[in-house]
FIFIZA-149038 format. One line per 3 residues: number of its first residue (from 1); their letters; for each residue z, x, y of C-alpha. Coordinates in nm, 3 decimals, padded with zeros to 5 digits. Layout:
NUM) a) Z,X,Y ~ ...
This chain:
1) msa) -00.031,00.005,00.077 ~ -00.105,00.127,00.346 ~ 00.147,00.239,00.592
4) paa) 00.056,-00.117,00.843 ~ 00.031,-00.327,00.569 ~ 00.420,-00.191,00.441
7) ias) 00.557,-00.329,00.748 ~ 00.400,-00.633,00.739 ~ 00.469,-00.769,00.463
10) apa) 00.843,-00.604,00.453 ~ 01.097,-00.892,00.400 ~ 01.293,-00.880,00.712
13) tlp) 01.624,-00.882,00.473 ~ 01.608,-00.517,00.385 ~ 01.917,-00.359,00.575
16) gyd) 01.807,-00.151,00.834 ~ 01.458,-00.288,00.854 ~ 01.452,-00.446,01.229
19) kar) 01.599,-00.086,01.318 ~ 01.343,00.130,01.146 ~ 01.081,-00.072,01.315
22) evs) 01.231,-00.036,01.664 ~ 01.313,00.370,01.632 ~ 01.013,00.457,01.447
25) kqf) 00.813,00.206,01.741 ~ 01.020,00.392,02.017 ~ 00.945,00.717,01.859
28) eaf) 00.538,00.706,01.875 ~ 00.604,00.543,02.287 ~ 00.757,00.891,02.360
31) fig) 00.502,01.027,02.160 ~ 00.288,00.922,02.383 ~ 00.404,00.986,02.650
34) qlm) 00.457,01.311,02.620 ~ 00.069,01.400,02.530 ~ -00.035,01.170,02.838
37) etm) 00.215,01.386,03.031 ~ 00.067,01.686,02.902 ~ -00.300,01.570,02.979
40) sqg) -00.212,01.493,03.371 ~ -00.084,01.775,03.446 ~ -00.457,01.935,03.516
43) lks) -00.483,01.646,03.732 ~ -00.528,01.708,04.109 ~ -00.365,01.552,04.375
46) dgp) -00.576,01.527,04.593 ~ -00.570,01.256,04.978 ~ -00.360,01.199,05.218
49) mgg) -00.069,01.082,04.969 ~ -00.093,01.282,04.733 ~ 00.058,01.530,04.624
52) gea) 00.409,01.623,04.595 ~ 00.731,01.514,04.431 ~ 00.727,01.190,04.424
55) ekt) 00.433,01.215,04.312 ~ 00.555,01.420,03.974 ~ 00.757,01.151,03.941
58) wrs) 00.552,00.806,03.969 ~ 00.322,00.953,03.702 ~ 00.588,01.107,03.458
61) mqn) 00.744,00.698,03.453 ~ 00.364,00.598,03.408 ~ 00.324,00.817,03.121
64) eey) 00.676,00.711,03.010 ~ 00.487,00.367,03.019 ~ 00.212,00.393,02.899
67) gki) 00.296,00.549,02.640 ~ 00.541,00.200,02.508 ~ 00.266,00.028,02.574
70) var) -00.042,00.170,02.352 ~ 00.300,00.250,02.087 ~ 00.304,-00.237,02.111
73) grg) -00.019,-00.205,02.049 ~ -00.186,-00.098,01.809 ~ -00.037,00.249,01.909
76) fgi) -00.198,00.589,01.699 ~ 00.013,00.468,01.331 ~ 00.289,00.729,01.392
79) ada) 00.492,00.397,01.375 ~ 00.410,00.339,01.044 ~ 00.394,00.663,00.934
82) iys) 00.794,00.715,01.022 ~ 00.851,00.365,00.925 ~ 00.742,00.419,00.554
85) qim) 00.913,00.732,00.525 ~ 01.248,00.575,00.662 ~ 01.180,00.301,00.414
88) rlq) 01.122,00.529,00.130 ~ 01.425,00.763,00.217 ~ 01.649,00.445,00.212
91) eaa) 01.520,00.345,-00.149 ~ 01.587,00.695,-00.279 ~ 01.981,00.674,-00.118
94) kpe) 02.077,00.364,-00.285 ~ 02.314,00.396,-00.569 ~ 02.166,00.312,-00.940
97) vaq) 02.286,-00.011,-01.061 ~ 02.422,-00.019,-01.410 ~ 02.270,-00.341,-01.654
């Protein structure tokens, strides 16, 4: 089963399901925001209002929000992979029940 299918089909009753999904999305949003930050470092600030510390701060906040928006949509698939790994680790950590 692919990672997106695992997220869509996982029952909401699994312990930590909602938290694992939320943390996975947050990580992807952060990662994308950092990627956008790196990409925007080479942009020049021209014009009458360009440059300065305020623009650096604004651009950083803008990149953070872009990351959240992209992650809320289809994202890059990072959240799906992280979620799958979290669920796999939780399954492996469950104590074996003697039958």
